[in-house]
C-alpha positions as CSV (number, residue, x, y, z in Angstrom):
1,M,-13.0,23.4,-178.7
2,G,-10.0,23.1,-180.9
3,L,-7.4,20.4,-181.1
4,K,-4.5,20.7,-178.7
5,E,-1.0,20.7,-180.1
6,K,2.2,20.1,-178.1
7,F,5.9,20.2,-179.1
8,G,8.3,17.6,-177.9
9,I,11.3,15.4,-178.4
10,V,11.2,11.7,-179.2
11,V,12.9,9.7,-176.4
12,S,11.9,6.1,-177.4
13,T,11.0,4.3,-180.7
14,K,11.1,0.7,-179.5
15,M,7.4,-0.1,-180.0
16,Q,5.6,-0.7,-183.3
17,K,3.6,2.4,-184.5
18,T,4.1,4.0,-181.1
19,I,6.7,6.5,-179.9
20,V,7.4,8.1,-176.5
21,V,7.6,11.9,-176.6
22,L,9.0,14.1,-173.8
23,V,7.1,17.5,-173.5
24,E,8.4,20.3,-171.3
25,N,6.1,22.8,-169.6
26,K,7.7,25.9,-168.2
27,F,5.8,28.0,-165.6
28,R,6.5,30.5,-163.0
29,H,6.2,29.4,-159.4
30,P,3.4,31.4,-157.7
31,R,5.2,32.1,-154.5
32,Y,8.9,32.1,-155.3
33,A,8.7,33.5,-158.8
34,K,11.2,31.0,-160.1
35,T,10.8,29.5,-163.5
36,M,10.1,25.8,-163.1
37,V,10.1,23.1,-165.7
38,K,7.8,20.1,-165.6
39,T,8.2,17.2,-168.0
40,K,5.7,14.7,-169.1
41,R,6.0,11.7,-171.4
42,Y,3.2,11.0,-173.9
43,L,2.6,7.8,-175.9
44,V,2.1,8.9,-179.5
45,H,0.7,7.1,-182.5
46,D,3.2,7.0,-185.4
47,E,1.6,5.1,-188.3
48,D,4.6,5.1,-190.7
49,N,7.3,4.8,-188.0
50,A,8.7,8.1,-189.5
51,A,10.0,9.6,-186.2
52,K,13.5,8.8,-185.1
53,L,15.2,9.1,-181.7
54,G,15.9,12.8,-180.8
55,D,13.5,14.3,-183.4
56,K,11.6,17.5,-182.5
57,I,8.0,16.9,-183.4
58,V,4.4,18.3,-183.1
59,I,1.7,16.1,-181.7
60,T,-2.1,16.6,-181.7
61,Q,-4.8,15.2,-179.5
62,T,-7.1,12.5,-181.0
63,R,-9.6,10.0,-179.8
64,P,-8.3,7.3,-177.5
65,L,-6.4,4.7,-179.5
66,S,-5.5,2.5,-176.6
67,K,-5.4,2.6,-172.8
68,N,-2.6,5.2,-172.7
69,K,-2.4,6.5,-176.2
70,S,-4.5,9.4,-177.3
71,W,-2.0,11.6,-179.3
72,K,-0.8,11.3,-182.9
73,L,2.2,12.5,-184.7
74,E,1.3,15.6,-186.7
75,R,4.7,16.5,-188.3
76,I,8.4,16.4,-187.7
77,L,10.0,19.8,-187.2
78,L,13.7,18.9,-187.0
79,N,15.4,15.6,-187.8
80,S,18.1,14.4,-185.4
81,N,21.3,12.6,-186.3
82,V,21.6,10.7,-183.0
83,G,21.5,7.2,-184.5
84,S,23.7,7.8,-187.5
85,T,27.5,7.0,-187.4
86,E,29.6,9.2,-189.7
87,L,33.3,8.7,-190.0
């Protein structure tokens, strides 16, 4: 069995070495054939505190690191400028 990868957006960086990532899963409703979107929040290990709020990242599954944390940051795809103030 291979490692699972998910793509998501960072929604919180308030913890030390941990970020919260929002992952969207789109699927078709079996009866009504409407495209539905389910979202789930994952606690992800970020050793270097590299991810910032709004970044698009890739996470991979790992061994359980704590009660709720079993994903780690693989790489940052797109940096966000949400926190910067430019005049």
